[in-house]
C-alpha positions as CSV (number, residue, x, y, z in Angstrom):
1,M,-33.1,52.3,23.7
2,R,-35.9,53.0,21.2
3,N,-38.6,51.5,19.1
4,P,-36.9,50.2,15.9
5,K,-37.6,51.4,12.4
6,R,-36.2,48.1,11.1
7,L,-36.7,44.8,12.7
8,G,-35.4,41.3,12.1
9,I,-32.4,39.9,10.1
10,G,-34.0,37.8,7.4
11,L,-32.0,37.6,4.2
12,T,-34.6,38.1,1.6
13,I,-35.0,39.1,-2.0
14,V,-36.6,42.6,-2.2
15,T,-39.0,43.3,-5.1
16,I,-41.3,46.2,-5.7
17,A,-44.9,46.7,-6.7
18,G,-44.3,49.8,-8.7
19,L,-41.7,52.4,-9.5
20,A,-42.8,55.8,-8.5
21,A,-39.6,57.3,-9.6
22,C,-39.7,56.2,-13.2
23,G,-43.2,56.5,-14.4
24,T,-44.4,52.9,-15.0
25,A,-46.6,52.0,-17.9
26,E,-48.6,48.9,-18.6
27,P,-46.9,46.8,-21.2
28,S,-48.8,46.7,-24.5
29,A,-48.7,42.8,-24.5
30,P,-47.1,40.2,-22.2
31,G,-43.4,40.4,-22.6
32,A,-43.5,43.5,-24.7
33,P,-41.8,46.8,-23.9
34,P,-44.1,49.5,-22.5
35,V,-46.0,51.6,-25.1
36,D,-44.2,54.8,-24.1
37,D,-40.7,53.2,-24.1
38,S,-40.1,53.7,-20.4
39,I,-38.5,51.2,-18.1
40,I,-41.1,49.3,-16.1
41,A,-41.3,47.4,-12.8
42,C,-41.0,43.7,-13.0
43,A,-44.1,43.4,-10.8
44,D,-46.0,45.1,-13.6
45,V,-45.0,42.6,-16.4
46,T,-47.7,40.1,-17.0
47,T,-47.1,36.4,-17.6
48,L,-47.3,35.0,-21.1
49,R,-50.5,33.0,-21.6
50,A,-52.1,30.9,-24.4
51,P,-55.7,31.7,-25.4
52,D,-58.2,30.7,-22.8
53,E,-59.7,27.9,-24.9
54,T,-56.3,26.1,-24.8
55,Y,-56.6,25.2,-21.2
56,R,-58.7,22.2,-19.9
57,D,-59.6,20.9,-16.4
58,E,-57.6,17.8,-17.1
59,P,-54.9,16.7,-16.7
60,V,-53.9,18.1,-13.3
61,Y,-50.3,17.8,-12.2
62,V,-49.7,17.9,-8.4
63,G,-46.1,16.7,-8.2
64,N,-43.3,16.7,-10.7
65,D,-45.0,14.4,-13.2
66,Q,-45.2,16.8,-16.1
67,P,-43.3,15.7,-19.3
68,V,-41.0,18.8,-19.0
69,E,-37.8,17.2,-20.3
70,D,-39.5,15.5,-23.3
71,V,-41.3,18.7,-24.2
72,Q,-38.1,20.8,-23.9
73,T,-36.2,18.3,-26.1
74,W,-38.9,18.6,-28.8
75,A,-39.2,22.4,-28.4
76,Q,-35.5,23.2,-28.7
77,Q,-35.5,21.7,-32.2
78,Q,-38.2,24.1,-33.4
79,P,-37.6,27.6,-34.8
80,G,-38.2,30.5,-32.5
81,Y,-37.9,28.6,-29.2
82,A,-38.4,31.2,-26.4
83,G,-38.4,29.1,-23.2
84,I,-40.3,26.6,-21.0
85,W,-41.9,26.7,-17.5
86,I,-44.5,25.3,-15.3
87,D,-47.8,27.2,-15.3
88,R,-49.0,26.8,-11.7
89,E,-52.1,28.9,-12.4
90,H,-53.3,26.3,-14.9
91,N,-53.2,22.9,-13.2
92,G,-49.4,22.7,-13.4
93,W,-49.4,22.5,-17.2
94,V,-46.2,22.9,-19.2
95,A,-46.0,26.2,-21.0
96,V,-43.6,26.4,-23.9
97,A,-43.1,29.6,-25.9
98,F,-42.2,30.4,-29.5
99,T,-41.8,33.5,-31.6
100,Q,-43.0,31.9,-34.9
101,D,-45.2,29.2,-36.3
102,V,-47.3,29.2,-33.1
103,A,-50.5,27.9,-34.7
104,E,-48.7,25.1,-36.4
105,L,-46.8,24.1,-33.3
106,R,-50.0,24.0,-31.2
107,A,-51.4,21.4,-33.6
108,E,-48.1,19.5,-33.7
109,I,-47.8,19.3,-29.9
110,E,-51.2,17.7,-29.6
111,T,-49.9,14.9,-31.9
112,E,-46.5,14.7,-30.2
113,F,-47.9,14.6,-26.6
114,P,-51.6,13.4,-26.7
115,G,-53.5,13.9,-23.6
116,E,-50.8,15.9,-21.8
117,G,-51.3,19.4,-20.4
118,I,-49.2,21.6,-22.6
119,A,-49.8,25.2,-23.7
120,V,-48.0,26.7,-26.6
121,V,-47.5,30.4,-25.9
122,E,-46.6,33.2,-28.3
123,A,-43.6,35.3,-27.3
124,L,-41.8,38.3,-28.9
125,H,-38.2,37.3,-28.1
126,T,-36.4,34.0,-28.3
127,Q,-34.4,32.6,-25.4
128,D,-31.1,33.4,-27.1
129,Q,-32.2,37.0,-27.8
130,L,-33.0,37.6,-24.1
131,A,-29.7,36.0,-23.0
132,E,-27.8,38.3,-25.4
133,L,-29.7,41.3,-24.1
134,A,-28.9,40.4,-20.5
135,A,-25.2,40.1,-21.3
136,R,-25.3,43.5,-23.0
137,V,-27.1,45.2,-20.2
138,Q,-24.6,43.7,-17.7
139,E,-21.6,44.9,-19.8
140,E,-22.9,48.4,-20.6
141,T,-24.3,49.4,-17.2
142,P,-22.0,51.3,-14.8
143,E,-20.6,49.4,-11.9
144,G,-22.6,49.5,-8.7
145,V,-26.0,49.9,-10.4
146,I,-27.0,46.2,-10.8
147,A,-27.2,43.8,-8.0
148,G,-28.4,40.9,-10.2
149,I,-29.6,40.1,-13.7
150,G,-31.5,37.2,-15.3
151,T,-34.0,36.2,-18.0
152,A,-37.7,35.4,-17.3
153,P,-39.0,33.4,-20.3
154,D,-42.4,33.2,-18.6
155,R,-42.7,37.0,-18.9
156,G,-40.5,37.4,-22.0
157,V,-38.2,39.9,-20.4
158,V,-34.7,40.4,-18.9
159,T,-35.1,41.1,-15.2
160,V,-32.7,43.6,-13.6
161,D,-32.3,43.9,-9.8
162,L,-31.0,47.3,-9.0
163,T,-28.9,48.0,-5.9
164,V,-31.4,50.7,-5.1
165,L,-34.2,52.5,-6.9
166,S,-32.4,55.8,-7.0
167,E,-32.9,58.4,-9.7
168,E,-29.2,57.9,-10.7
169,N,-29.6,54.1,-11.2
170,L,-32.9,54.5,-13.1
171,Q,-31.3,57.0,-15.4
172,A,-28.5,54.5,-16.1
173,M,-31.2,52.1,-17.3
174,D,-32.7,54.7,-19.7
175,Q,-30.3,53.6,-22.5
176,F,-32.3,50.4,-22.6
177,A,-35.7,52.0,-22.8
178,G,-37.9,50.2,-25.3
179,E,-36.1,46.9,-24.8
180,P,-37.8,43.9,-23.1
181,I,-36.4,44.9,-19.7
182,C,-37.9,45.3,-16.2
183,V,-36.3,46.5,-13.0
184,S,-36.8,45.8,-9.3
185,G,-35.0,46.8,-6.1
186,P,-35.3,48.5,-2.8
187,E,-36.6,52.0,-2.4
188,E,-34.0,54.5,-1.3
189,Q,-35.6,55.0,2.1
190,D,-35.4,51.2,2.8
191,V,-31.7,50.9,2.1
192,V,-29.5,50.9,5.2
193,E,-26.4,53.0,4.6
194,P,-23.0,51.4,5.3
195,G,-21.3,52.4,8.4
196,E,-19.2,51.4,11.4
197,Q,-20.5,49.1,14.1
198,P,-21.9,51.3,16.9
199,T,-20.1,50.7,20.2
200,A,-22.9,52.0,22.4
201,G,-26.5,53.2,22.3
202,E,-29.1,54.6,24.7
203,Q,-28.7,52.5,27.9
204,W,-26.6,49.7,26.2
205,R,-23.0,49.2,25.2
206,L,-21.2,46.7,23.0
207,L,-18.8,44.4,25.0
208,G,-17.6,42.3,22.0
209,E,-18.5,40.8,18.7
210,D,-17.2,38.0,16.5
211,L,-18.1,35.7,13.7
212,T,-18.5,32.9,16.2
213,G,-21.0,31.0,18.3
214,E,-24.3,29.6,17.1
215,T,-27.1,31.2,15.0
216,F,-30.6,31.8,16.3
217,R,-29.4,31.9,19.9
218,T,-29.6,34.4,22.8
219,G,-28.5,34.3,26.4
220,V,-28.5,36.4,29.6
221,A,-26.0,36.7,32.5
222,T,-26.6,38.3,35.9
223,T,-23.6,37.0,37.8
224,A,-19.9,36.8,37.2
225,D,-20.0,33.0,36.6
226,Q,-22.9,33.4,34.2
227,Y,-21.1,36.1,32.3
228,A,-18.0,33.9,31.9
229,D,-20.1,31.0,30.6
230,L,-22.0,33.3,28.2
231,W,-18.8,34.8,26.8
232,E,-17.5,31.3,26.1
233,R,-20.7,30.3,24.4
234,A,-20.6,33.3,22.2
235,G,-17.0,32.5,21.3
236,V,-15.9,36.1,21.2
237,A,-12.1,36.4,21.3
238,G,-10.2,37.9,24.2
239,A,-11.1,38.3,27.8
240,P,-14.6,39.6,28.7
241,P,-14.6,43.3,29.5
242,E,-15.5,44.5,33.0
243,V,-19.3,44.9,33.7
244,D,-21.0,46.5,36.6
245,L,-23.5,43.8,37.4
246,E,-25.1,46.0,40.0
247,T,-26.5,48.3,37.4
248,E,-26.2,46.2,34.2
249,I,-26.9,42.7,32.8
250,V,-25.2,41.0,30.0
251,V,-27.0,39.8,26.9
252,W,-25.8,37.6,24.0
253,F,-27.4,37.9,20.5
254,G,-26.4,34.9,18.3
255,A,-27.3,36.5,15.0
256,L,-26.7,35.2,11.5
257,Y,-25.7,36.7,8.1
258,G,-25.2,35.6,4.5
259,S,-21.6,35.4,3.4
260,S,-22.1,38.2,0.9
261,C,-24.0,40.5,3.3
262,P,-22.5,41.3,6.7
263,V,-24.9,42.5,9.3
264,R,-24.7,45.3,11.9
265,L,-26.2,45.7,15.4
266,D,-27.7,49.2,15.3
267,D,-29.6,49.2,18.6
268,V,-31.0,47.2,21.5
269,V,-34.7,47.7,21.9
270,V,-37.6,46.9,24.3
271,T,-40.9,46.1,22.7
272,G,-43.4,45.3,25.4
273,R,-41.9,42.5,27.5
274,V,-39.4,41.6,24.8
275,L,-35.7,42.8,24.8
276,H,-34.4,42.3,21.3
277,A,-31.7,43.5,18.9
278,D,-32.2,45.8,15.9
279,I,-29.9,44.1,13.4
280,V,-29.7,45.5,9.9
281,I,-28.2,44.6,6.5
282,P,-26.4,47.6,5.0
283,G,-26.4,48.0,1.3
284,S,-28.6,45.9,-1.0
285,P,-30.1,42.8,0.7
286,Q,-31.7,41.6,-2.5
287,A,-28.2,40.4,-3.5
288,C,-27.5,38.4,-0.3
289,T,-26.7,34.7,-0.4
290,E,-29.0,32.5,1.6
291,D,-26.3,30.7,3.7
292,A,-26.6,31.4,7.5
293,N,-23.4,32.1,9.3
294,P,-23.0,33.1,13.0
295,H,-22.3,36.6,14.2
296,A,-22.2,37.0,18.0
297,Y,-22.9,40.3,19.7
298,V,-22.4,40.6,23.5
299,V,-23.8,43.7,25.1
300,A,-24.3,45.2,28.5
301,V,-27.8,46.6,29.1
302,E,-28.7,49.0,31.9
303,R,-31.2,47.6,34.3
304,E,-33.3,50.7,34.1
305,A,-34.0,49.9,30.5
306,L,-35.2,46.3,31.1
307,P,-38.8,45.4,30.7
308,E,-40.7,44.4,33.9
309,G,-40.1,40.7,34.6
310,P,-40.6,38.1,33.6
311,F,-39.4,39.0,30.1
312,H,-38.0,37.5,26.9
313,V,-34.8,38.0,25.0
314,Q,-34.9,37.5,21.2
315,L,-33.1,38.5,18.0
316,G,-36.1,40.5,16.8
317,A,-39.5,41.6,18.0
318,D,-41.3,38.8,16.2
319,D,-41.4,35.2,17.5
320,P,-38.5,32.9,16.6
321,P,-39.0,30.9,13.4
322,A,-40.4,27.4,13.6
323,G,-37.7,24.9,14.7
324,A,-35.6,27.5,16.5
325,P,-36.9,27.7,20.0
326,E,-33.4,28.3,21.3
327,E,-33.6,31.9,20.0
328,R,-35.9,32.9,22.8
329,T,-34.4,33.2,26.3
330,V,-37.0,33.5,29.0
331,V,-36.0,35.3,32.2
332,A,-38.5,34.3,34.9
333,V,-37.8,37.1,37.4
334,D,-37.6,40.9,37.4
335,L,-34.0,42.2,36.9
336,S,-34.7,45.9,37.0
337,E,-33.7,46.3,40.6
338,P,-30.0,47.0,41.2
339,G,-28.0,43.9,42.0
340,S,-30.9,41.5,41.4
341,T,-30.0,38.1,39.9
342,A,-31.6,35.1,38.2
343,T,-30.5,31.6,38.8
344,D,-29.6,29.3,36.0
345,R,-33.1,27.7,36.3
346,E,-34.7,31.1,36.0
347,I,-33.0,31.7,32.7
348,G,-33.9,29.2,30.0
349,L,-36.0,28.2,27.0
350,D,-39.7,28.8,26.5
351,P,-41.3,25.3,27.0
352,D,-44.2,26.2,24.7
353,L,-41.7,26.9,21.9
354,V,-39.8,23.7,22.6
355,D,-43.0,21.6,22.6
356,A,-44.1,23.2,19.3
357,S,-40.7,22.5,17.7
358,T,-40.9,18.8,18.4
359,D,-44.4,18.4,16.8
360,P,-44.9,18.6,13.1
361,Q,-46.4,22.0,12.3
362,P,-49.6,21.7,10.2
363,V,-49.3,23.1,6.8
364,T,-52.1,25.4,5.6
365,S,-53.8,26.4,2.4
366,G,-51.3,27.6,-0.1
367,A,-48.5,25.1,0.8
368,V,-46.7,22.6,-1.4
369,I,-46.5,19.0,-0.1
370,E,-44.8,15.9,-1.5
371,P,-47.1,13.3,-3.0
372,G,-47.2,9.9,-1.3
373,I,-46.1,11.2,2.2
374,P,-48.6,12.0,5.0
375,W,-48.7,15.6,6.1
376,T,-50.6,17.3,8.9
377,Y,-52.9,20.0,7.6
378,R,-55.0,22.7,9.3
379,L,-58.5,22.4,7.8
380,T,-60.8,25.3,8.2
381,V,-64.5,24.4,8.7
382,D,-66.8,26.8,6.9
383,D,-70.0,27.7,8.7
384,A,-72.1,27.2,5.6
385,C,-70.2,24.6,3.6
386,G,-68.5,22.5,6.3
387,I,-65.5,20.7,4.9
388,W,-66.5,21.0,1.2
389,R,-63.5,23.1,0.3
390,L,-60.2,21.9,1.8
391,G,-58.1,24.7,0.4
392,R,-55.2,25.0,-2.0
393,L,-52.3,22.6,-2.0
394,N,-49.7,22.2,-4.7
395,D,-51.4,25.1,-6.5
396,V,-54.6,23.1,-6.8
397,T,-57.9,23.9,-5.0
398,W,-59.4,20.7,-3.5
399,I,-63.1,20.0,-2.9
400,T,-65.2,17.0,-1.9
401,E,-68.7,15.8,-2.6
402,E,-69.2,15.8,1.2
403,T,-70.2,19.0,3.1
404,T,-71.1,17.7,6.5
405,L,-68.4,17.5,9.2
406,P,-67.9,13.8,10.1
407,T,-69.2,13.2,13.6
408,A,-65.8,11.7,14.7
409,W,-64.2,15.0,13.7
410,E,-66.5,17.3,15.7
411,P,-64.5,17.1,19.0
412,L,-61.3,18.1,17.1
413,V,-62.6,21.5,16.0
414,E,-61.1,24.4,17.8
415,E,-61.6,28.0,16.7
416,G,-63.3,26.9,13.4
417,A,-60.5,24.5,12.3
418,L,-59.1,21.0,13.0
419,V,-55.9,19.2,12.2
420,V,-56.1,16.3,9.8
421,E,-53.6,14.1,8.0
422,V,-53.6,14.5,4.3
423,L,-52.1,12.2,1.6
424,L,-51.7,13.4,-1.9
425,A,-51.8,10.8,-4.8
426,E,-50.7,11.8,-8.3
427,G,-53.0,11.1,-11.2
428,T,-52.8,8.0,-13.4
429,D,-53.7,7.2,-17.0
430,D,-57.2,6.2,-15.8
431,A,-57.9,8.8,-13.0
432,G,-56.8,12.2,-11.9
433,P,-55.0,13.1,-8.6
434,T,-56.7,12.7,-5.3
435,L,-56.1,14.0,-1.8
436,T,-57.3,12.1,1.2
437,A,-57.9,13.8,4.6
438,S,-58.0,11.5,7.7
439,A,-58.6,11.9,11.4
440,E,-60.0,9.6,14.1
441,D,-60.0,6.6,11.6
442,V,-62.4,8.6,9.3
443,S,-61.2,9.6,5.8
444,V,-62.6,12.0,3.3
445,E,-61.5,12.1,-0.4
446,Y,-61.0,15.4,-2.2
447,R,-60.5,16.1,-5.9
448,P,-59.3,19.1,-7.9
449,E,-61.9,21.8,-8.4
450,R,-63.1,22.1,-12.0
451,S,-64.2,25.2,-13.9
452,T,-67.7,23.7,-14.1
453,D,-68.0,23.3,-10.3
454,P,-70.3,25.8,-8.5
455,A,-68.6,28.7,-6.8
456,T,-70.1,27.7,-3.4
457,C,-71.5,24.5,-1.9
């Protein structure tokens, strides 16, 4: 048993903020190759933008009400078309890029789509050129170097996900130096080497594993009957191996994996009062699919290694994700003494997690919500400005003309915040979008923040 170096089992895309191994350089312009012809990190490539005077405070798009399809149909008929995307940093406007006739197209688009939020952006490479480059990079790069490849029209580059940011892989990309290419991937020290599944560790041993059972689940057995039931729940094939329940307990970890990325149980760890697994993804997790399939691990843990009771069993040291209270198993008694047992009632779910999973979790600033549907929202009350600034939803900052906390809301404030219900309404031809916050039959209307608004209340 040890403190883990790697925790959790999330299947995530790994990116980097810089490439220490390849000498990054700032690009000379958005979408351009670096000035010294080195390969740069994707995180260092800036987004293509139109001149500042192009953007206005209106319109503001908070849903999917932008005329994207109509703009794309028009744009694809123009010479030098380089791509289209939603610019969330500029009120959800449509950004459309071209490599030629940019000034003329800016004037034309005002006529074609009057009153809409559309920014014509200058690019250095057309969409077809980037697609051809991506195909060439894929074809000419040695096998095992690239985990994924794509085009990013908003940055004007081909994005290459490397299996690992090793010197060898970076050298393989040198042949494309000076091309509009950026790379990302995990650092070498963060890559878990492939290897066989350990059958034992310090004070634990593997009883069985299988691609069975349920995901986000754990369980504990302290008696022969509990062990038999747990083995059946895990779905592991064959008869359960013999366990000395006088000196050991049995634990089931119902883990998950993406179909392209098998996982491995490297250790069983105690962190405080939590007994959890150290489950890792060997290889290149940035290439993992996002489907969640079950992988059951059943282990015997020596009682001497157990945390003092009561304790929790989880897949990782962090709390289970929202909506998965079944991951945490609470053991209400101390099992460190030889031969001690827990009844079925003393092994179960955490009631606090169960209650939380049945209630809608309030969204917070930075979230994206669907217009026309009520959402619960955690509104922070500022000491100086009250409720003047609600926060940022759907990439828009919302403010109100009110600053004073409504009297009916005062009892709802806990630790400087309260939960309200928010309703987002998209803009119309006559008015912009609005967001209404309601609680205790009192409503406050918010509007998008404008560039002319004061920085504070």
